[in-house]
FIROZA-47280 format. One record per residue (C-alpha): residue in one letter; x, y negated, z negated. Coordinates in steps of 0.05 Angstrom, whole numbers, plus 5000, padded with zeros to 4 digits. Each point is the difference from the previous one (the first is absolute). Example, Ala and Ser with C-alpha at 12.3 -4.5 7.8 and 13.67 -1.06 7.14 Angstrom:
// residues 2
A524650904844;S502749315013;
END
This chain:
// residues 215
M184900924632;K507150015022;I503250615026;D507950095018;L502350435044;V506850204998;A503550455052;E505350484974;G504650605022;L498950095071;L493049564999;D505149454998;R501949815067;R507549794995;R500950704960;F496550415057;V504449785050;A506150044956;W498350784988;Q497350035073;N507149815025;D503850444956;T495750705015;H501449835079;K507349944981;A500450654966;I495950345048;H504349665054;A506550274968;A497450674981;V497850165072;A507549745028;R502550464944;A495650675026;M502349765070;R507049974999;S501350724947;T495850445048;G502249545065;K506550344989;E497650745001;M495549825064;A507049735034;E503850624969;R494350505041;V501249515067;R507050154994;T499650804991;D495249985062;M506449545038;R504950594978;A496050515031;G498349585070;F506549795002;R504350554975;Q506749674994;A497649374974;R505649544961;P498449864923;T500249175029;F494850195041;L495750314955;R500749474949;S497849505054;M492850184983;R498349694938;A493449754962;K498649284985;V494849704961;F498349255018;D497549614930;A503049395006;K492849635021;R495449984923;E494549925040;A499850635054;F500350734980;P506350305002;A500950385057;I505250595012;Y504650045065;I504050705022;G503349945054;S507549985034;K503949335024;I502850425061;P495949675063;W499750695035;L498350444954;G491649875013;L502450475078;H501950514953;E493749954962;Q494849985066;G504550275050;G500449625071;T504849865059;I505749445005;R501349835069;G506049615029;R507950185015;M502650364942;L506250394979;I499350694960;P506750084966;L501350785020;L501750244924;P497250624967;Q494749874952;H504050054940;R505849495017;R495149425003;L502649285027;G496449314986;R497449505050;K506649534988;A504950534994;F497650205064;A500749345036;R506549954980;V502250625028;V497449745068;E502549434997;A507450214986;L499250475054;M497549475052;R505249614968;S505650365020;G496750235063;N498950804977;A491950005014;Y497450285061;F493750335023;I498850695031;E493650285031;K498650794978;N493350294992;G496649405018;R502949674944;R505049364994;I505250204947;L505249444972;M506650335004;A507249854971;E506550295009;N504250254934;I505549524998;T504049724946;E497349275006;N492950224979;A501950524951;R496249724943;A493949795037;L499250735033;N501750344937;R493650274980;F498450095079;K506150444999;R497350494944;A494050085036;E502750185064;R505150484966;E493750354967;R496349965068;S505850385034;G502950484948;T506649625013;K504349804939;R504249475041;L498249485058;R505149905046;R501749235014;G495049785067;H495150524974;E492549685014;I496549894950;P492349954996;I497949364962;A492349855013;V494250085049;L496549415025;V492150134993;H494349595022;R494750254946;V501150374938;T492850284970;L500750084923;R495250424954;K497049834948;R503550234938;F497249814938;D492949824982;L500849334954;R492049815003;G498450754985;A504950084935;V497349334973;R493750115013;A499950704960;D503349644936;L493749434997;P496650484954;Q506650004948;L500749255013;T492349874985;A501450524930;A505149564982;I496949245011;R494050264958;K503750294945;A503649335000;M493949575000;T497350454931;R506549774960;V498049275015;
END
């Protein structure tokens, strides 16, 4: 007796491989979608933590904290990354000490000055010869005189000096403190990135499971 066996459906190897590939693609896409939708909420909660820690954080600084999903490689499981491109942000997350000769601008907290802008101020003062250090209470303070040539560079610092002294107008030649020279700065921990992300992992897991049931 001769018996012929025919493989049909998923018993057909070619159909099985095709079904396996299609299913893998569907699962891969579903997981990536779940990560993207949940990742936005996770990043926003980290931003909320940053707002509390930094108080007067700029919107652009907060927006640097983002969620990114890596799903380009089909053979690898999607991965989600929550973080910022700002290189020094990790110090505020963990706390730590920076050592070296550093100039810290003497401005109120509500009057921030970026690193590049501050460097331009110091460069302008040095170029005009209107920058010198004094010793006061064991600290080295960079000073500059109130002169017309440096009016633009000193604008923020003149305003800060008027607020400190209660003077409405500074006379010509008035000595204005610009920055203090330090050799070490200790930064406290301001926010907990890992803790915030870890707290949201159950939500991410639930979103992935829900997405998988629809495949």
